[in-house]
C-alpha positions as CSV (number, residue, x, y, z in Angstrom):
1,M,-9.8,12.5,-20.5
2,S,-11.3,15.3,-18.5
3,L,-12.8,14.8,-15.0
4,L,-16.2,15.5,-16.4
5,A,-15.8,12.8,-19.1
6,R,-14.6,10.4,-16.4
7,K,-17.6,11.1,-14.2
8,I,-20.0,10.5,-17.0
9,R,-18.2,7.2,-17.8
10,L,-18.6,6.3,-14.0
11,I,-22.3,7.0,-14.0
12,M,-22.8,4.8,-17.0
13,K,-20.8,2.0,-15.3
14,L,-22.9,2.3,-12.1
15,R,-26.1,2.1,-14.2
16,K,-24.8,-1.1,-15.8
17,S,-23.8,-2.5,-12.4
18,G,-27.4,-2.3,-11.1
19,I,-27.6,1.3,-9.7
20,T,-31.1,2.2,-10.9
21,D,-32.1,4.9,-8.4
22,T,-31.9,8.1,-10.4
23,T,-31.8,10.2,-7.3
24,V,-28.7,8.3,-6.1
25,L,-27.0,8.7,-9.5
26,A,-27.8,12.4,-9.5
27,A,-26.3,12.9,-6.1
28,I,-23.1,11.1,-7.2
29,E,-23.1,13.3,-10.3
30,R,-23.4,16.5,-8.1
31,V,-20.9,15.7,-5.4
32,P,-17.2,16.2,-6.6
33,R,-15.4,13.1,-5.4
34,E,-12.1,14.8,-6.1
35,A,-12.8,17.2,-3.3
36,F,-12.6,14.2,-0.8
37,I,-9.3,12.8,-1.8
38,P,-5.7,14.1,-1.8
39,P,-4.6,16.0,-4.9
40,M,-2.3,13.3,-6.1
41,F,-5.1,11.0,-6.8
42,H,-7.5,13.5,-8.5
43,D,-7.0,11.8,-11.9
44,Q,-8.4,8.6,-10.4
45,A,-11.4,10.3,-8.7
46,Y,-13.9,8.8,-11.1
47,E,-12.4,5.3,-11.3
48,D,-14.5,2.7,-9.7
49,M,-12.0,2.0,-6.9
50,A,-11.2,2.7,-3.4
51,L,-8.4,5.4,-2.9
52,P,-6.2,6.4,0.0
53,I,-7.1,9.3,2.2
54,E,-5.8,10.7,5.4
55,R,-4.6,8.6,8.4
56,G,-4.0,5.5,6.5
57,Q,-7.7,5.0,5.6
58,T,-9.5,4.8,2.2
59,I,-12.5,6.2,0.5
60,S,-14.8,3.4,-0.7
61,Q,-15.2,2.6,-4.2
62,P,-18.1,4.5,-5.9
63,L,-20.1,1.2,-6.6
64,V,-20.1,0.4,-2.9
65,V,-21.2,4.0,-1.9
66,A,-23.9,4.0,-4.6
67,Y,-25.1,0.5,-3.7
68,M,-25.3,1.1,0.1
69,T,-27.1,4.5,-0.5
70,Q,-29.6,2.9,-2.9
71,E,-30.4,0.1,-0.4
72,L,-30.9,2.7,2.3
73,R,-34.0,3.8,0.4
74,V,-33.6,7.4,1.7
75,N,-35.8,10.4,0.8
76,D,-36.0,14.2,1.5
77,R,-38.1,13.6,4.6
78,H,-35.6,11.4,6.5
79,K,-33.2,12.0,9.3
80,V,-30.0,9.9,8.7
81,L,-27.4,8.7,11.1
82,E,-24.0,7.9,9.6
83,I,-21.4,6.0,11.6
84,G,-17.9,6.6,10.2
85,T,-17.5,10.1,8.6
86,G,-14.2,9.3,7.0
87,S,-13.4,11.7,4.1
88,G,-17.0,12.9,4.3
89,Y,-17.9,11.7,0.8
90,Q,-20.7,9.3,1.8
91,A,-22.1,12.0,4.2
92,A,-22.1,14.5,1.3
93,I,-24.0,12.1,-0.9
94,L,-26.6,11.6,1.7
95,A,-27.0,15.2,2.3
96,K,-28.2,15.6,-1.3
97,L,-30.9,13.1,-0.6
98,C,-32.3,13.6,2.9
99,R,-33.5,16.3,5.3
100,R,-30.7,16.0,7.8
101,V,-27.5,13.9,8.2
102,Y,-25.8,13.4,11.5
103,S,-22.4,11.8,11.3
104,I,-20.1,10.3,13.9
105,E,-16.3,9.8,13.4
106,R,-13.9,8.4,16.0
107,H,-10.7,10.1,14.4
108,K,-10.6,13.7,15.2
109,P,-8.2,14.6,12.4
110,L,-10.5,13.0,9.8
111,L,-13.5,15.0,11.1
112,I,-11.6,18.3,11.0
113,L,-10.8,17.7,7.3
114,A,-14.2,16.5,6.4
115,E,-15.8,19.6,8.0
116,Q,-13.5,21.7,6.0
117,R,-14.9,20.0,2.9
118,F,-18.5,20.5,4.0
119,N,-17.9,24.1,4.4
120,E,-16.2,24.6,1.1
121,L,-19.1,22.8,-0.7
122,K,-21.6,24.7,1.4
123,I,-23.4,21.6,2.8
124,R,-25.6,23.0,5.5
125,N,-27.9,20.1,6.4
126,L,-25.1,18.0,8.0
127,T,-23.9,17.9,11.6
128,A,-20.9,15.8,12.6
129,K,-19.1,15.1,15.9
130,I,-16.3,13.1,17.4
131,A,-17.7,10.2,19.5
132,D,-18.1,6.4,19.8
133,G,-20.1,5.6,16.8
134,M,-21.2,2.3,18.5
135,K,-23.3,4.2,21.0
136,G,-25.0,6.2,18.3
137,W,-26.4,9.8,18.9
138,I,-29.1,9.4,21.5
139,E,-29.9,13.1,21.7
140,Q,-31.0,13.1,18.1
141,A,-32.7,9.7,18.0
142,P,-34.8,8.2,16.5
143,F,-33.4,8.0,13.0
144,D,-35.3,7.1,9.9
145,R,-32.2,5.6,8.4
146,I,-28.8,4.6,9.8
147,I,-25.7,3.7,7.7
148,V,-22.5,2.3,9.1
149,T,-19.3,2.4,7.0
150,A,-17.3,-0.1,9.1
151,A,-18.0,-3.8,9.7
152,A,-19.5,-5.2,12.9
153,S,-18.7,-8.8,13.7
154,D,-22.0,-10.6,13.8
155,Q,-24.5,-8.2,15.3
156,P,-25.1,-4.5,15.0
157,P,-24.4,-2.5,18.2
158,Q,-27.7,-2.6,20.4
159,P,-27.8,1.2,20.7
160,L,-28.0,1.6,17.0
161,L,-30.9,-0.8,16.8
162,D,-32.6,1.0,19.7
163,Q,-32.2,4.4,17.9
164,M,-33.9,3.2,14.7
165,A,-37.4,4.7,14.1
166,E,-40.4,2.4,13.6
167,G,-40.1,1.2,10.0
168,G,-36.6,2.5,9.9
169,I,-33.7,1.0,7.9
170,M,-30.1,0.3,8.8
171,I,-27.4,-0.5,6.2
172,I,-24.4,-2.2,7.9
173,P,-21.5,-4.5,6.9
174,M,-21.1,-7.5,9.1
175,G,-18.8,-10.5,9.2
176,R,-16.2,-11.9,11.6
177,D,-13.4,-11.4,9.0
178,K,-13.1,-9.7,5.7
179,S,-13.5,-12.8,3.8
180,S,-17.1,-13.3,5.1
181,Q,-18.3,-9.7,5.3
182,Y,-21.7,-8.8,3.6
183,I,-23.8,-5.7,3.6
184,Y,-27.1,-6.3,5.5
185,R,-30.3,-4.3,5.4
186,I,-32.1,-4.3,8.7
187,T,-35.7,-3.1,8.9
188,R,-37.4,-2.4,12.3
189,H,-40.9,-3.5,13.0
190,G,-41.8,-2.7,16.6
191,D,-39.4,-4.7,18.7
192,E,-38.5,-7.1,15.9
193,Y,-35.8,-6.6,13.2
194,A,-35.7,-8.1,9.8
195,Y,-32.3,-8.9,8.3
196,Q,-31.5,-9.3,4.6
197,Q,-28.1,-10.2,3.4
198,L,-27.0,-8.2,0.4
199,M,-23.6,-7.9,-1.4
200,P,-20.1,-9.2,-0.2
201,V,-17.8,-6.4,0.8
202,R,-14.5,-5.7,2.7
203,F,-14.6,-3.0,5.3
204,V,-12.4,-2.0,8.2
205,P,-13.8,-3.3,11.5
206,L,-16.3,-1.1,13.6
207,L,-14.4,-0.1,16.7
208,P,-15.5,1.4,20.1
209,N,-14.4,4.6,21.8
210,V,-12.8,7.7,20.3
211,A,-9.3,7.2,18.9
212,R,-6.7,8.7,21.2
213,N,-3.3,10.5,20.8
214,E,-3.9,11.7,17.3
215,P,-2.4,15.0,16.4
216,E,-4.5,17.4,14.3
217,P,-3.3,17.8,10.7
218,S,-0.1,19.8,10.7
219,P,1.0,22.4,8.2
220,A,3.4,19.8,6.7
221,E,0.5,17.5,6.0
222,R,-1.4,20.0,3.9
223,D,-0.9,21.1,0.3
224,A,-1.0,24.8,-0.9
225,D,-4.8,24.9,-0.7
226,G,-4.9,23.9,2.9
227,E,-5.9,20.3,2.2
228,F,-4.3,17.3,3.8
229,F,-1.7,15.8,1.5
230,F,-1.4,12.0,1.6
231,R,2.2,10.9,2.2
232,P,3.3,8.0,0.2
233,G,4.3,5.0,2.2
234,Q,1.5,5.3,4.7
235,A,-0.1,1.9,5.5
236,L,-3.5,1.6,4.0
237,Q,-6.6,-0.1,5.4
238,P,-8.8,-1.5,2.6
239,A,-12.5,-0.4,2.7
């Protein structure tokens, strides 16, 4: 089966699973997920499953990406902050839907590779940096929407709450352990925040600070096209 046929099959599955926002489905259709995973997994790019990426991380399953994006309720006027760039796939989806995306990653090697992908796909309304995502991006605040792709324990970081615009929405996984994590939608009304529990998930924990002592991707870690090549045997962290 071709990648196109697999993509069509995935879109149909997402529809049946409750993804009804046609703009989200269109963005998923337009963004090539295979561009955000190592070549050895390209034949699985449009399976509804998490897949290994660089530095022992994973790219979330398409249903989770689609669901979080749908619940973010984003439109083309919004400025969006993403915490956790990862492979760059979620950011690329958001860039199709909003005015501007600001993305923060704590692992420099991941951001280097993500930015390569953004350039290759000519995504121009996206700015990313290495920083402590728990502190947000104060210079660009407030944000109409915030999405966090790692799990807080029981409360979102206060700086992220502070950087939400009036009427803004945050989508964030929370839970003290992976068996009790849920996605929450948080809406700001003045100084008050309304919380709504959504679907159960399993994400890596949201961590402070910038990851240290990480080498940049070496030539040995890249394939012939310059992309990072996942080395079998690396420990994986489920998303």
